[in-house]
C-alpha positions in Angstrom: 0.0 0.0 0.0 1.8 3.1 -1.3 0.6 5.5 1.5 0.4 3.0 4.3 0.8 4.7 7.6 0.7 8.2 6.3 -1.8 10.9 7.2 -4.3 12.1 4.5 -5.0 15.8 3.7 -8.3 15.4 5.6 -6.4 14.4 8.7 -7.1 10.7 8.7 -4.5 8.0 9.3 -4.1 5.9 6.2 -4.1 2.3 7.3 -4.3 -1.1 5.6 -7.8 -2.4 4.9 -7.3 -5.5 7.1 -6.6 -3.2 10.1 -10.2 -2.0 9.9 -11.7 -5.4 10.5 -13.8 -5.5 13.6 -12.4 -6.8 16.9 -13.5 -10.2 18.1 -16.4 -9.8 20.6 -14.3 -11.0 23.6 -11.4 -8.6 22.6 -13.7 -5.7 22.2 -15.3 -6.4 25.6 -11.9 -6.4 27.3 -10.9 -3.2 25.6 -14.1 -1.5 26.8 -13.5 -2.8 30.3 -9.9 -1.4 30.3 -11.0 1.8 28.7 -13.5 2.5 31.6 -10.6 2.3 34.0 -8.4 4.6 31.9 -11.0 7.3 31.3 -11.9 7.3 35.0 -8.5 8.8 35.8 -9.2 12.0 33.9 -11.7 14.9 34.6 -12.4 15.1 30.9 -12.7 12.0 28.8 -10.8 13.2 25.8 -7.7 13.6 28.0 -7.5 9.8 28.0 -6.7 9.6 24.3 -2.9 9.1 24.8 -3.2 6.0 27.1 -6.1 4.6 25.0 -3.8 4.7 21.9 -1.2 2.7 23.9 -4.0 0.3 24.9 -4.8 -0.2 21.2 -1.2 -0.9 20.5 -1.1 -3.4 23.4 -3.7 -5.5 21.4 -2.9 -4.8 17.8 0.8 -4.0 17.9 0.2 -0.6 16.2 -2.5 2.0 15.7 -5.0 0.2 13.5 -8.1 1.6 11.7 -10.3 -0.3 14.2 -8.3 1.1 17.0 -8.9 4.6 15.8 -12.6 3.9 15.5 -12.6 2.5 19.0 -10.9 5.5 20.6 -13.2 7.9 18.7 -16.3 6.1 19.9 -15.2 5.9 23.5 -14.1 9.5 23.8 -16.7 11.0 21.5 -14.0 12.4 19.1 -13.8 12.3 15.4 -11.5 9.8 13.7 -9.6 12.8 12.3 -8.9 14.1 15.8 -7.7 10.7 16.9 -5.6 10.3 13.8 -4.0 13.7 14.3 -2.7 12.6 17.7 -1.6 9.2 16.5 0.5 10.8 13.7 2.1 13.3 16.0 3.9 11.2 18.5 6.6 8.7 17.5 5.6 6.1 20.1 2.4 5.5 18.2 3.2 3.2 15.2 1.5 3.7 11.9 2.2 0.2 10.7 2.9 -3.2 12.3 5.7 -2.9 14.7 8.3 -5.5 15.6 8.1 -7.4 18.9 11.1 -5.3 20.0 11.8 -1.7 19.1 15.6 -1.2 19.2 16.4 2.5 19.3 20.0 3.7 18.7 20.7 7.2 20.0 22.4 9.3 17.4 22.1 12.7 19.1 25.3 14.7 19.5 27.0 13.1 22.5 26.0 9.5 21.7 26.9 10.1 18.0 30.5 11.2 18.7 30.9 8.4 21.3 30.0 5.8 18.8 26.3 6.0 18.2 26.6 6.7 14.5 28.9 3.8 14.0 26.5 1.5 16.0 23.6 2.7 13.8 25.5 2.1 10.5 26.7 -1.4 11.4 23.5 -2.6 13.0 21.3 -1.2 10.2 23.5 -3.0 7.7 23.6 -6.2 9.8 19.8 -6.4 10.0 19.3 -5.1 6.5 16.7 -2.5 7.5 16.6 1.3 8.0 14.9 3.6 10.3 11.3 2.5 11.4 11.7 -0.7 9.4 11.1 -4.2 10.7 13.0 -7.5 10.1 11.2 -10.1 8.0 10.6 -12.3 11.1 8.7 -9.4 12.8 11.0 -9.4 15.8 13.0 -6.2 15.5 12.0 -2.6 14.5 15.0 -0.4 14.2 14.9 3.3 15.0 17.3 6.3 15.1 16.5 8.0 18.4 17.3 11.7 19.1 18.0 11.2 22.8 17.6 8.4 25.2 18.0 10.7 28.2 21.1 8.7 29.4 24.0 10.8 28.2 26.2 9.8 31.1 26.2 6.2 29.6 26.8 7.1 26.0 26.5 5.6 23.6 23.1 4.2 24.6 20.7 1.8 22.9 17.2 1.1 24.1 15.1 -2.0 23.5 11.4 -1.2 24.1 12.6 1.8 26.1 14.8 -0.2 28.5 18.4 1.0 28.8 21.5 -0.7 27.4 24.4 1.5 28.4 27.9 2.0 26.9 27.2 0.0 23.8 29.4 -0.9 20.9 28.5 -2.2 17.4 29.4 -5.7 18.5 27.3 -5.6 21.8 24.3 -4.2 19.9 24.5 -7.0 17.3 24.5 -9.5 20.1 21.5 -7.8 21.6 19.4 -8.0 18.5 20.5 -11.6 17.9 19.4 -12.6 21.4 16.1 -10.8 21.0 15.5 -12.5 17.7 16.4 -15.8 19.2 13.9 -15.4 22.0 16.5 -15.4 24.7 16.0 -13.6 28.0 17.7 -10.2 27.8 18.5 -8.1 30.9 18.9 -4.3 30.5 21.7 -2.4 32.1 19.2 -0.8 34.5 15.6 -1.3 35.4 13.6 -4.6 35.1 15.4 -7.9 34.9 14.0 -8.6 31.4 12.9 -6.7 28.3 9.2 -7.0 27.8 7.6 -7.2 24.4 6.2 -4.1 22.6 2.6 -5.1 23.3 3.4 -5.7 27.0 5.1 -2.3 27.3 2.3 -0.6 25.5 -0.1 -1.9 28.2 2.1 -0.5 30.9 2.1 2.9 29.0 -1.7 2.7 29.0 -1.5 2.7 32.8 -1.7 -0.9 33.8 1.4 -1.7 35.9 3.3 -5.0 35.4 4.9 -5.0 38.8 8.5 -4.6 37.3 9.0 -0.9 38.1 11.1 -1.5 41.2 13.2 -4.3 39.8 16.9 -3.8 39.3 19.0 -0.6 39.6 17.3 2.7 38.8 20.4 4.9 38.6 23.8 3.7 37.6 27.1 4.8 39.1 27.7 7.6 36.6 24.4 9.2 37.4 25.1 9.4 41.1 28.8 10.2 40.9 28.2 13.9 41.8 26.1 13.0 44.8 28.9 10.6 46.0 31.5 13.4 45.7 29.2 15.9 47.5 28.7 13.5 50.4 32.4 12.7 50.6 33.4 16.4 50.8 30.3 17.6 52.7 29.3 19.9 49.9 25.8 21.4 49.9 23.9 23.8 47.8 23.7 27.5 48.8 20.6 28.7 50.6 18.3 31.4 49.4 20.7 34.1 50.5 23.6 32.7 48.5 25.3 31.4 51.7 26.7 27.9 51.8 25.9 25.6 54.6 27.3 22.3 55.6 25.8 19.5 57.6 28.0 20.5 60.7 26.3 23.9 61.0 24.1 24.4 64.0 20.6 23.3 63.3 19.2 26.0 65.5 20.7 28.7 63.3 19.2 27.0 60.2 15.8 26.8 61.8 15.9 30.5 62.9 16.8 31.5 59.3 13.9 29.4 58.0 11.5 31.0 60.5 12.5 34.4 59.3 12.0 33.6 55.6 9.0 31.4 56.0 10.8 28.4 54.6 10.5 25.0 56.3 13.5 24.2 58.6 14.9 20.8 59.4 11.7 19.9 61.2 9.7 20.6 58.1 7.6 23.3 59.8 6.8 26.5 57.9 8.1 29.8 59.1 6.3 33.0 59.8 4.6 33.3 56.4 3.0 29.9 56.8 3.7 29.1 53.1 6.7 26.9 53.6 8.5 28.9 50.9 11.5 31.2 51.1 10.9 34.8 50.3 10.5 35.5 46.6 10.2 31.8 45.7 7.2 30.2 44.0 5.6 26.9 44.7 5.9 23.8 42.5 5.0 24.1 38.8 2.4 21.5 39.5 0.3 24.3 41.0 -1.4 26.1 38.2 -1.6 29.9 38.2 -4.8 30.3 36.2 -8.1 28.4 36.0 -8.3 25.7 33.4 -9.9 26.8 30.1 -12.5 24.1 30.5 -13.8 22.5 33.6 -14.7 18.8 34.1 -17.9 18.0 32.2 -17.0 20.5 29.4 -18.1 23.5 31.5 -16.3 26.8 30.6 -14.0 28.4 33.1 -15.4 31.3 35.2 -13.8 34.0 33.1 -15.2 32.6 29.9 -18.9 32.5 31.0 -19.4 36.2 30.3 -18.0 36.2 26.8 
């Protein structure tokens, strides 16, 4: 299909005809049951579109035509609206994805540390390019702009699990093991790499119990913390003065009381805000009312317009 996986001028995702075949009754029933749980997490149903697209991928392995119809029906959206989101984010696949997505970071640091060489050799080794899948359906290869693990460059990911300090040879062994069905353990995180469909279900919000397995941060990531503790280094306070752990806690508490910041005991100072003078709260606290309230009700400042 010439335009398979592309977006049409009308905003619809172009998908293969077979991907529009209806779900089996039992599959559709389970999708609806899962969707109820997902939608219930949001004040507005349409906000659940991202996890619902992951839920579709956990069943179909990519965003299918029937999956688009399902999301549109559940969330009362048009299929064009669903397609617009599905074609915007790279984690949503527009054609059948491999069982394992292997992403090679070729951003600046990883590239100069060997990422470009890894990509060239592994791409040639597998005989596929970016966003292409091996004939056995096991590996989809991607160039990734950043894996957010620059301290372990060059980094490769398999279904978004980290494989640190890679070489062309180690990455070839990785894809060989994945294709052979061998158990593969990431450098950090869970003790095994889950399949694309399994990971998609986790991204939809259904935990697999593996989040706390293995090491979360490797030695390179916490090296600065180790040095700070060894040398008793601390960050400056709000006045630009540096404090060490040996300083008198009473002085620290008095300063906190004067500024309104919490001291070692965690209690707020005179202002009662728990914040140092001139400092704002977490960015999680919004400054303005939402444009739309739960239940599609307009915000207060919109009612008079």
